[in-house]
Steps between C-alpha positions, in 0.01 A plus 500: 500500500606520861370149567693368199821670615459367853453152358815537292693611809374199693597255226839665442575498873419129530701406190786734590522368853513145364747572221822412679344224712554214248868598476532512879322166536720337236818633657403399854407151379796427271779745602568513125631847405582422135390791280390720791659844505617620840501859370134459407422408861682807633342742252156349569540562872602863441228582246220345704615727782477790251151397386392496863649850553334631184164346594504664843640836392290543185198335661483233231374245747460232234872423499553486877372145582672335204833674573495385864418139420746491208779641716442222754512231231816638339658519846424129540659428161805704603544309825479158332726612212769625739468186714558293183776700333675668794684832493509521121122503487479758774743731319304477175167568672649799685650632174162483327328665797748789520613553141164487321249523781578860590479649152156652577639702792620810308169509307313514830719783623475701177143441387294378791251214499391528135852478360586230751206294377613528138855407601380192688284398205802518270717329760267203495701409191817517706338274758432232239806561282742293717255210485480530121880516468533208742282264296672598175850435635445127559287211382494357853172652622370225727471742791277749316125486564302560180186552708653813652552651158153412377363678805736794439362536146139484620565749778673738256205491258257582781710789634538631144124507455452656842771757435335610177156523659629683808742714298791381712820515290703295748268200488450525124876493437549220748238297320659539156847416624377208712325332208807534277746365759277211607453399136878493446543262793214270403624481139849415626361220718314363201805519270719315752247222536371580849132488390364813670145413391507206740596713799175475694427135425859409587473685830189298586657174395813534712325637807556268800204300621338604824 
């Protein structure tokens, strides 16, 4: 059982670390921000910082590497987004970071690491909610990377299974919410004709020759 759990952690860490990379790569390459929520970027930065804090404090070492790598990738997305959109983008990212990103704080003060973990797991929905709202507010979604949301769904399933096996409520809740939110985004991409099923083949086709 321990070997199986360790394998799940390894797979989840690899997938989780790679989740935001397709979106970062697409944004760096195209500077196309259509359909990308600035609030989602800000909340993602804050909650990955919380996952890191929870992992260290509660000694749930499985979430530490993925939170560090993910924070770095979202920081890259934030820099490129602000460089493309200017002060408006910066304000929206800051609003997401401050308004939603610090919701877990009172739970940490009141209930310690266990309650903080549950709060972060529930807040994973808040992390993805701006992205879901963003794609449903417009049909112009050329800037959204479907590959990122496929990876988000896969990562969420793995953490859900791990959370159940390890009896970790935070990771179990995060898994359920992550699958639901990722599915909403992928369905929206399909409905608007952006062909999410071709995400990986498209990425290979447009990659510049070396």
